[in-house]
C-alpha positions in Angstrom: 131.9 120.2 157.2 133.2 123.3 157.6 136.7 122.9 159.3 137.3 126.0 162.2 137.5 123.4 164.9 140.9 123.7 165.4 141.3 127.0 165.0 138.3 127.4 167.6 140.2 125.2 169.9 143.2 127.2 169.7 141.1 130.6 170.3 139.6 129.1 173.5 143.3 128.3 174.5 144.6 131.6 173.5 142.0 133.3 175.8 142.5 131.6 179.2 146.2 131.9 178.8 148.4 132.4 175.4 151.0 130.1 176.6 148.6 127.2 176.0 148.8 127.8 172.1 152.2 126.2 170.4 154.7 128.8 169.6 154.4 127.6 165.7 150.4 128.1 166.0 150.3 131.8 167.6 153.3 132.6 165.0 151.3 131.6 162.5 151.3 134.5 159.4 148.3 136.5 159.5 149.3 138.1 156.0 151.0 137.2 153.0 153.8 139.5 153.7 154.7 138.0 157.0 155.2 134.6 155.3 158.9 133.7 155.4 160.6 132.1 152.6 159.2 130.4 149.3 159.9 133.6 147.3 159.9 131.5 144.2 156.1 131.3 144.7 155.1 134.5 146.8 157.7 137.3 145.5 156.2 140.0 143.5 154.9 138.8 140.0 155.3 134.9 141.2 152.6 132.6 140.9 150.8 132.6 144.3 151.6 136.8 144.7 149.5 137.0 141.6 146.7 134.7 142.2 146.0 136.3 145.5 146.1 139.8 143.9 143.2 138.2 141.5 141.3 137.2 143.8 140.6 133.8 142.3 142.3 130.4 142.9 142.7 127.6 140.8 142.9 123.9 142.6 145.9 123.5 143.3 148.3 120.6 145.0 150.9 122.2 147.7 154.1 120.0 147.3 156.9 120.3 149.7 158.4 118.9 153.3 156.8 119.3 156.3 156.5 122.8 158.1 157.0 124.7 154.9 153.8 126.5 155.2 150.9 124.7 152.9 148.4 125.1 155.4 149.2 128.7 156.1 149.4 129.5 152.5 146.2 127.7 151.9 144.8 129.4 154.7 146.0 133.3 153.5 144.6 132.5 149.7 141.0 131.8 151.3 141.3 135.0 153.0 142.5 136.9 149.9 139.6 135.4 148.1 137.0 136.0 150.9 136.2 132.3 150.6 134.7 130.2 153.1 138.0 127.8 154.2 137.3 124.1 155.2 139.8 121.4 156.2 139.6 117.8 155.3 142.4 115.5 156.8 142.6 112.5 154.5 143.7 110.5 157.3 140.5 110.7 158.5 137.7 111.6 156.4 136.0 109.5 154.1 134.1 109.6 151.0 131.0 110.4 153.4 133.0 113.7 154.6 134.0 114.7 151.4 130.1 114.7 149.9 129.2 116.7 152.8 131.6 119.4 152.4 131.0 119.6 148.6 127.3 119.9 149.1 128.1 122.7 151.6 130.2 124.2 149.1 127.3 124.2 146.4 124.7 125.8 148.8 127.0 128.3 149.6 127.7 129.5 146.2 123.8 129.0 145.3 122.1 131.4 148.6 125.3 133.2 149.5 127.3 133.7 145.9 130.8 132.7 148.1 133.2 130.3 147.2 134.7 127.5 148.8 138.3 126.6 149.1 138.6 123.2 150.3 142.2 122.5 151.8 142.9 118.5 152.2 145.8 117.9 154.3 147.8 114.7 153.4 145.9 114.4 150.1 148.0 112.0 149.1 146.3 109.1 151.7 143.1 109.5 149.6 142.8 106.6 147.5 141.7 106.6 144.1 138.0 106.4 144.7 138.0 109.3 147.1 140.1 111.6 144.7 137.6 110.6 141.9 134.7 111.8 144.1 136.2 115.5 143.7 136.7 115.7 140.1 133.1 116.9 138.6 132.9 119.1 141.4 136.2 120.9 140.9 135.3 120.8 136.8 131.9 122.5 137.6 133.5 125.1 140.0 131.5 124.2 143.2 134.6 124.7 145.4 138.4 125.1 145.1 141.0 122.2 145.8 144.1 123.0 147.7 146.0 119.5 148.7 149.0 119.4 150.5 151.4 116.4 150.6 154.8 115.5 151.5 154.9 112.9 148.6 155.9 113.3 145.1 152.5 113.8 143.5 153.2 112.1 140.6 153.5 108.4 142.4 150.6 109.6 144.9 148.2 111.2 143.4 146.0 109.9 140.3 146.5 111.6 136.7 142.8 112.4 136.4 142.7 115.0 139.7 146.1 115.6 138.5 145.0 117.0 135.4 142.6 119.6 137.0 145.0 121.2 139.3 148.2 122.6 139.3 151.5 121.5 141.3 153.2 124.0 143.2 156.6 123.0 144.6 157.6 124.1 148.3 160.8 124.2 149.5 162.4 123.6 152.6 163.0 127.1 154.4 166.6 128.3 154.1 168.4 129.0 157.0 168.7 132.9 156.9 164.7 132.8 156.8 164.2 130.7 159.6 166.6 133.0 161.6 164.3 135.7 160.7 161.5 134.0 161.7 163.2 133.0 164.9 164.0 136.6 166.1 160.6 137.5 165.3 159.2 135.1 167.6 161.7 136.2 170.5 160.7 139.7 170.0 157.1 139.6 169.4 155.4 140.3 172.5 151.9 140.0 171.6 152.0 136.7 170.1 155.5 135.4 171.0 158.4 135.4 173.2 158.8 138.6 173.7 157.8 139.0 177.3 160.5 136.8 178.3 162.7 139.6 177.1 165.8 137.1 176.2 168.8 137.8 174.2 170.3 135.5 171.5 173.3 135.6 169.2 172.2 135.4 165.3 174.9 132.7 165.3 172.6 130.8 168.3 169.6 131.4 166.7 171.4 129.9 163.0 172.6 126.8 164.9 168.8 125.8 166.1 167.5 126.9 162.5 170.2 124.6 161.0 168.6 121.7 163.4 165.0 122.3 161.9 166.2 120.8 158.5 163.8 123.2 156.5 160.7 123.3 159.0 159.5 126.0 160.4 157.5 124.5 163.2 160.1 122.3 164.3 162.7 125.7 164.5 159.8 127.3 166.3 159.2 124.6 168.6 162.8 124.2 169.4 163.4 128.1 170.4 160.2 127.4 172.7 161.7 124.8 174.5 165.0 126.1 174.8 163.3 129.5 176.0 161.5 127.0 178.6 164.4 125.7 179.7 166.3 129.5 180.4 166.5 129.8 184.3 164.1 133.1 185.5 166.0 135.8 185.9 168.2 135.3 183.0 168.7 136.9 180.0 170.7 135.2 177.7 169.4 132.5 175.3 172.9 130.3 176.1 174.3 127.5 173.9 174.3 124.9 176.6 170.5 125.7 176.7 170.0 125.5 173.3 171.8 122.7 173.2 169.6 120.8 175.9 166.3 122.0 173.6 168.0 120.5 170.4 168.9 117.1 171.9 169.7 114.6 169.1 169.6 115.6 165.8 167.4 113.4 163.4 167.5 113.1 159.9 165.2 113.6 157.3 164.7 110.7 155.5 161.4 108.9 154.6 161.8 105.2 154.1 158.8 104.5 151.8 158.6 108.5 150.2 160.4 110.3 148.0 163.3 111.0 150.0 164.1 107.6 150.2 164.9 107.7 146.4 166.8 110.6 146.1 169.3 109.4 148.8 169.9 106.1 147.1 169.8 108.1 143.6 172.7 110.2 144.9 174.5 107.2 146.5 174.2 105.7 142.9 175.1 108.0 140.9 178.2 109.0 143.2 179.6 105.6 142.8 178.7 106.2 139.2 180.8 109.3 139.0 183.4 107.7 140.9 183.1 110.5 143.9 183.6 107.8 146.4 183.5 111.1 149.2 179.9 111.7 148.1 179.2 107.9 148.1 180.3 107.1 151.6 178.2 110.4 152.5 175.0 109.0 150.9 175.5 105.4 152.5 176.1 106.9 155.7 172.6 108.8 155.7 171.0 105.9 154.5 172.1 103.8 157.3 171.8 105.9 159.8 168.4 106.9 159.1 167.8 103.0 160.0 167.2 102.3 156.2 167.0 98.3 155.7 170.9 96.8 155.2 169.4 94.5 152.7 168.0 97.1 150.6 171.4 99.3 150.4 173.3 95.5 149.8 171.1 94.9 146.7 171.8 98.6 145.2 175.5 98.1 145.6 175.5 94.2 143.9 173.1 95.6 141.1 175.5 98.7 140.5 178.3 96.1 140.5 176.9 94.2 137.4 175.4 97.3 135.8 177.8 100.0 136.3 181.2 98.4 136.5 180.7 94.9 134.8 183.6 93.6 133.2 185.9 96.6 133.4 186.8 95.1 136.6 185.0 91.1 137.3 185.9 91.4 141.2 183.2 94.0 141.2 180.3 91.4 141.4 182.0 89.0 143.6 183.0 91.4 146.1 179.4 93.2 146.2 177.8 89.8 146.6 180.5 88.8 149.6 179.8 92.3 151.2 176.0 91.9 151.1 176.0 88.2 152.3 178.4 89.6 155.3 176.4 92.5 156.0 173.2 90.4 156.0 174.9 87.8 158.3 176.7 90.2 161.0 173.4 93.4 161.0 174.1 96.7 162.2 175.9 98.5 163.3 179.0 96.3 162.0 177.5 95.7 158.7 178.5 98.8 157.4 182.0 97.9 157.0 181.5 95.7 154.3 178.9 97.8 152.9 181.5 100.8 153.2 184.2 99.0 151.6 182.3 97.3 148.5 180.9 101.2 148.1 184.9 102.5 148.0 185.8 99.6 145.6 182.6 100.4 143.2 183.3 104.0 143.3 187.2 103.6 142.7 187.0 101.0 140.1 187.0 101.5 136.1 183.1 102.0 135.1 181.5 100.0 132.3 177.9 99.6 131.7 178.0 96.7 128.8 176.1 94.4 130.7 172.9 96.9 130.8 173.4 98.1 127.1 174.5 94.6 125.7 171.1 92.8 127.0 168.6 95.9 126.0 170.0 96.1 122.8 169.7 92.0 122.1 165.9 92.4 124.1 165.0 94.9 121.2 165.7 92.4 119.0 164.2 89.8 120.4 161.2 91.5 120.7 160.9 93.0 117.1 162.3 89.7 115.6 160.5 87.6 117.4 161.7 83.7 117.5 164.2 83.4 114.6 165.6 79.8 113.4 168.8 79.0 115.5 171.6 78.4 112.9 172.3 75.2 111.3 175.8 75.1 112.3 175.3 75.6 116.0 172.0 72.7 116.5 173.4 69.7 118.3 173.3 66.5 115.9 171.9 64.3 118.7 169.8 61.5 116.4 170.6 60.4 113.1 167.7 62.0 111.6 169.2 65.0 112.7 172.7 64.5 111.0 170.8 64.1 107.8 169.1 67.2 108.1 172.6 68.8 108.3 172.0 69.9 111.7 176.1 70.8 113.1 177.3 71.2 109.4 179.5 74.1 109.1 180.3 73.8 113.2 184.1 75.0 113.9 185.0 73.6 117.1 186.7 76.7 118.5 189.4 74.7 120.8 191.1 73.3 117.6 192.3 77.0 116.7 195.3 79.2 118.8 193.7 80.8 121.3 190.7 79.0 121.4 188.7 81.7 119.0 187.8 80.9 115.2 189.7 82.8 113.0 187.1 85.4 110.9 184.9 86.5 113.3 182.6 83.6 113.3 178.7 84.3 114.1 176.4 82.6 115.9 173.6 84.7 115.5 170.2 84.0 113.4 170.7 84.6 110.2 168.7 87.7 109.7 171.0 89.4 112.7 174.0 88.6 111.2 176.5 91.5 111.6 174.4 92.9 114.9 176.4 94.3 117.6 175.0 94.0 121.1 178.1 93.6 123.3 180.1 96.8 122.7 182.8 96.8 125.3 183.7 99.8 127.1 187.2 101.3 126.8 188.5 100.5 130.4 189.8 97.8 132.6 189.8 94.0 131.7 187.0 94.3 129.1 189.2 96.4 126.6 191.9 93.9 127.2 190.2 91.5 126.6 188.4 92.6 123.6 191.9 93.3 122.4 193.5 90.0 122.7 189.6 88.6 121.0 190.3 90.8 117.8 193.9 90.3 117.7 193.3 86.5 117.7 190.1 87.0 115.0 192.6 88.7 112.9 190.6 92.0 113.0 191.9 95.4 113.7 188.9 97.0 115.4 189.5 98.2 119.0 186.9 99.7 121.6 187.4 103.2 121.3 189.5 104.8 123.9 188.1 107.8 126.1 191.5 109.3 126.5 
């Protein structure tokens, strides 16, 4: 399945009226030297530049945000290697189309001695069976695959295919590169907007670039709209017109994809580091982008137990109350209890004892299995149990000062006596409680100070 259909469509439109073709398509780079950004891949000596120079392209997955040049790079690599360029979209193609493409590539190699570069857009949308269809043909060299994805391939591409390709990560295009691209489009009379003879300050183009958030296609689309809004006869692109073109600024945040995990990770790590400012910023990023309020609330509750714990025992009740309040009142007012909780957790003393204590205990449970419960702490509820020494040697803590048995009584199974799971942290209520317990037991150990 040769896929120059979209190219033919644009070519026919160009011949009728170039303005019918979107600016982003007209300005698509024709040579690697025209590509803006991605210098970590395209600078002299870097991987894609070297591949293009050798004339051989292995199978690749290009992973990056929208508008960073994945399709363009695949097309240019095909041209440099003089390979046929075929495109499939994983959103519409199925197993039948894949097999047809591979068969055409096989015949082309056999009869023409020419390779095929198969570009699969949104390859993460192929299921495992569809991805597996490609495996033997990649190994046999029937075609080279270049897959494009906005999602982390580690999550979305199966291991068998990943082992046969090289993953290259594309980065959001920096503002300075987008400004250069917009300037080129504004002055290019053949493919761009140069016929309008408009002038624009670098600062204005930089503002347009900022709103694009690293997406070249979006930047060019905004510029094209702004130029369309300039009244005939005017020669200056004004800030007022640019603002109209920009409209409301949207946030890049995919609630089901990697950006979702990146932002929530930043939120949690900010609270853990006691960076209240960053915690509120990332909270706002999630909520303003439309993240599910209950999801955010659950993360806050988990954090309260995992990272604050008994260093501040009020953390968990407050987090639960904030989650309940946010669920009851909904947005936009839900931001208030969630922000209160996030600030409290960021400012509170930290302890991960709940996490480490359970993990340490679980390790011995899985290793040692079901060890016997010590006789002293078994309930002697029948005469037979009493005869069997159930409960013998048990000391009732309330009979002792402070409700603590002196000497450090252990109720662990015999094989685990001396094991320590609950290592208290050096901060907050937890540290004070440990010091009191040691004093009542007659011990001298105290949790290590972090000072």
